[in-house]
N, C-alpha and C positions, 0 to 999 in steps of 0.2 A: 799887667794884670796880677793882682796880688795873689800869693799862694793859696790863702784859704779859699779864695774865689774859685781859683782852678781846680781845689780838691773838692768843693762842693759840686763843680759842674761835672768832674769825673763820676763822683757818687751819684749824681742825678742821672747820668747817661747809663751806668751800671744798672741802678734801679728801673729804669725804663725798659732796658733790655730783659732784665729778669721778669717784670710784669708782663711784658710781651709774651714771652715765653710760656709763663704761667696761663694767660688768658688763651693763647693758641691751644695748650693741652686741654684746657677746659672746653673750648669749642669743639675740638676733635672729639672728646669724651662724650660730649652732649650729641654730637651728630651720629655717633656709633652706637649709643645706648639703645638698647633693645633691639639691635641688628645683628644677625648671625656672621660674625667676621670669622670665616672658617678656619683660617690659620690660627687664630687665638681661641679656638672653641672645639678643642679635640673631643670626639665621641667614640673613640676607639683605641686599642692598644697601640698600633703603629702610629696613629696620629699623635697619641699622647707623647711617645718616645721621639717623635720629630719635633714636636712643640718644646719639650724640654731640652733637645739638643740645640735647637735655633735660639732659644732664650741663653742658654750657656755660652754658645758661640758669640752672639752678639754683646753679651756682658764682657767676655775676655777681649774682645776688640775694642770695646769702648774704654777698657783700662788704658789702653795706648791710644786711642783716637782723640780723647778727651784732652789729656795733656798736649797732644801734638797739636791740634788745633788751637788751643788755648797759647801755645807758645808762638803759633804762627800769627795769630790776631795781635798778640802783645808786641811782636817783632814789628809788625806793621805799624802798629800805633805808635811804639816808640821812636821809629825812624821815619815817622811822617814828615812831610816838608816843612811843616809850620814849627817843628821841634829844632831850633837852632842848637840847644845844648847836647844833642845826641851827637856822638863821635862814631864815625864810621871809618874803620882802616882796611880797605880791601886788600891790603898787603899782609895783614896779620896772618899768622900761622897757627893753627890749633894743635894742642898737645897730643900726644898718642892716646891718652885716655879718653879724650873726646872722640877722636876717629874710631876708637874700637868700641865705644859706647854705642855709637850711631848705628853700627852694624850688628853688635851683639844683642842689644835689646829686641829690635825686630825679629831677629832670628830666633830667640828664645819663645817669643809669642809665636811664631810660625810653627815652631817644633811642639809647642804645646797644643796648638789648634790641630794639628796633624795626628798627634797621639789620640786625640778625642775622635777626630772625624774618620780616620782609617778603620778602627774597629766597627764604628757605628754605621759606616757604609756597608760593611759586610753583614753585621748584625740585621740591618733593616732592609736587605735586598728583597724586592718585592716576590722574587721567584720562590723564597724559603717558606715552607710550610710553618704553620703556627701550631704549637702544641697545646692541646686543650682536651677535657674529658668528652666533650659533645662530638658527635660524628660529623666530620667536615661535609660541607655543602659544595658542589660543584656547579657553577654558572658560566655558560659559554656566552660570550658577548661578540656580536658582529657589528661593527660600525659602517653605516651606509652614508648616502648623501641625502638628506642631513638628519639622521635619526639613529637610534640605538636599537638593536634587537637583542633581547636577553632569552636564552634558551636554557630551561632547566631539564637536562637529559634524564634525570633520576625521577622526577616528577611529570614528565611528559607534558609540558606547557611552555608557552612562549609569550614575552611581553613586548611592547613597543615604548620606549621611553619611561619605563617604570621597572623597578626592581625591588623585591621584598626579600628581607633576609630576617632569620631569628637571631635575638641577641644572643650573646655569648657562644655562637657557633663560629668555628672557622670557616671561612669562605674563600674559595679558590676560583678567581675570574681567569676564565682562558679566553684570551683576545685574539681577534683577526678582524679583516676589514673584507668588503666585497663591492668591487666596482666602485671605490672610493679613494680619495686622496688620504695620506696618513693622517692620523687623528690621534689624539691623546685621552685616554680614559682617566677619569680624574673625579673623585668624591673627597674634597678636601677636608670634610670633617672627619672622615674615617682613614684616609690612607693618603699616600703619595700618588703620582700619576704615572701612566706606562702607554707606550705607544702601541697603535694598532695598525698593521700593515697587510696588504694582501700577500697570501701565500706564506705567511709567518703566523706561529702560533706564540704568544707570550702569555706569561702566568703572572697574576698579582694576588696575594694573599692579604686578607684583613680579618679583623674581628671587631664587632662592635659591642660596646658596653652600655649605651644608653638609648632607650626607645625614643623614636622621633623620626621626622621626615627631614632628608638632608638633600641639598642641591648637588647634581652631578652634571659634569659638561665636558666637553673637548677642550683641553688646554692648548690645542694646536690650532692656528687659523688654517682652515681648510677649504675656502671657498666662499661662495655667496651666501650659503645657509648657515655659517658658523656660529653667528649670533644666537639663533634658534635651537641649536644642536644640544639641548639640555634634557635631563632626566631626573626623576625623583627616586632617590633611594630611601625606602623606608625600612626602619628597624623596629621589628615587633616582637612579641612573646612567641614562644614555641607554639603555643594553642592557636594563637591568631595567625600564624604562619601556615599552619597545617590547615585551617579553615579556609584561608585565602587560596591555597593550592587546590582545595577541593572544589572551590567556586570557579577557579579558573579552568579546571579540568572539564567542567560541565558547560564551558563557553559553547556557544553554537558555531563558532567559527575555526576552522581547522586550518592549519598552517601546512598546506599541501604546496606543489610545485607552482600551480597557478597563483596562490595567494602570495607566495614568497616573491615570484617575480614581478607581481604587482607593487609588492612592498620596496622592492629593489629600485624601482623608478625614482629619480631625484625628486625630493619635495622637501617642503620647509615648514617648520613648526607643527609637526604631526602630533595629533591627540593621542592619549594614551589607549593602548590596544590590548587585548587579550586573546590567546590563542591555545588550542588544544593542538598537541602534535601527535603524529601517527606512529611515532616509536623510531622513524628513519633517523640515521646519523647525519642530521642536515648540516652540522658544524664541520665534520670531515669533509662532505662534499664540497662545501664552500672552500674549505682550505686545500683541497686537492685540485680545485677548479683551475688555479694558478700554477700548478706544479709543472706541467706539461711546457708551459711557456719558459718558465725558468730554467728547465733542463736543457731545452733547445738553445737557450741564450749562453749555456756554458755554466749554470749554476748547479747546485747540488739539491738533494731532497732532504736536507738536514733538518728543516722545520717539520715536515711531513713525518720523518722517521722519530724526531723527537716527540710530537704529539701522539703517534700510534703507540710507541713503547710506553708512553705515560700512561694511556688508557688502559694498558693492559697490566699496569702495576696496582697493588691493591692500596688501601688507605691508611695503612698503618704508619705511625709517626714514630720515628726514632728520636733520641735526644739530639743527636748531631744533625744541624741543619734546620733547627726549628727556632721559632721566636719562643721566648718564656715570657709568661706573665710574672 
């Protein structure tokens, strides 16, 4: 086959591959247009930082991945069976520079990634409070089968599968579970996810910067109702939040013991519901419910002690251990 014809075939093949990649990118962009791809649509401080960190680390990895994959395909193409001119010497020895390079270059990239990820992991720890001018809001979350209960201890209200927060206000979610397998609390537009477990209290902090409704879900497969274990996280203005709280407080349904026990029964795709609370510390009651069994099994009461001591601290925020905008 003439050399010119071979070059034309190779150029045509490369062009077809490039055209195919462009078409694939356009199809993906068309399918995603107008949809909320949460990981690429951050609406809060923590989500923004996580998004930037993800883009940065992917970019760094592509710097080494693209040349490596290109070299891999070039080698496979060069030493293909039909290329009789390619010479392969299995007994050839590589120089010291080559051997050092194949270890040194990946090591440098690993060190660069570690220098970025290590401090970011500590900076974005979900337990760290977020520094802001607004008074922080505490929301207690109880995961059930297969629904989410949100308790506002300061506002004396509770909701099912719906949570509303004011824009620009630091929010601390206290997370636990009741009579349910381990789940993951996740609002991807606003923050990362954190596990909920019986007898344990986890804390996740976030702050929203854009008004809107965002989907929340369990990031952990936890049984038959997993697919429907979703909720709506609404970010509103402070005035709208106060009005919503006032309306919820006037709800005719009170979350007493009977109502809670009924809510605790396994159910799927529960509608949004609003309750007024009688001021009792329901969250601590749920948390302590499993402490006796854990102590009998040889466990300790660290989770309960941690949550109790947390409740007796004030809401002042020092510079140390906070997120900064």
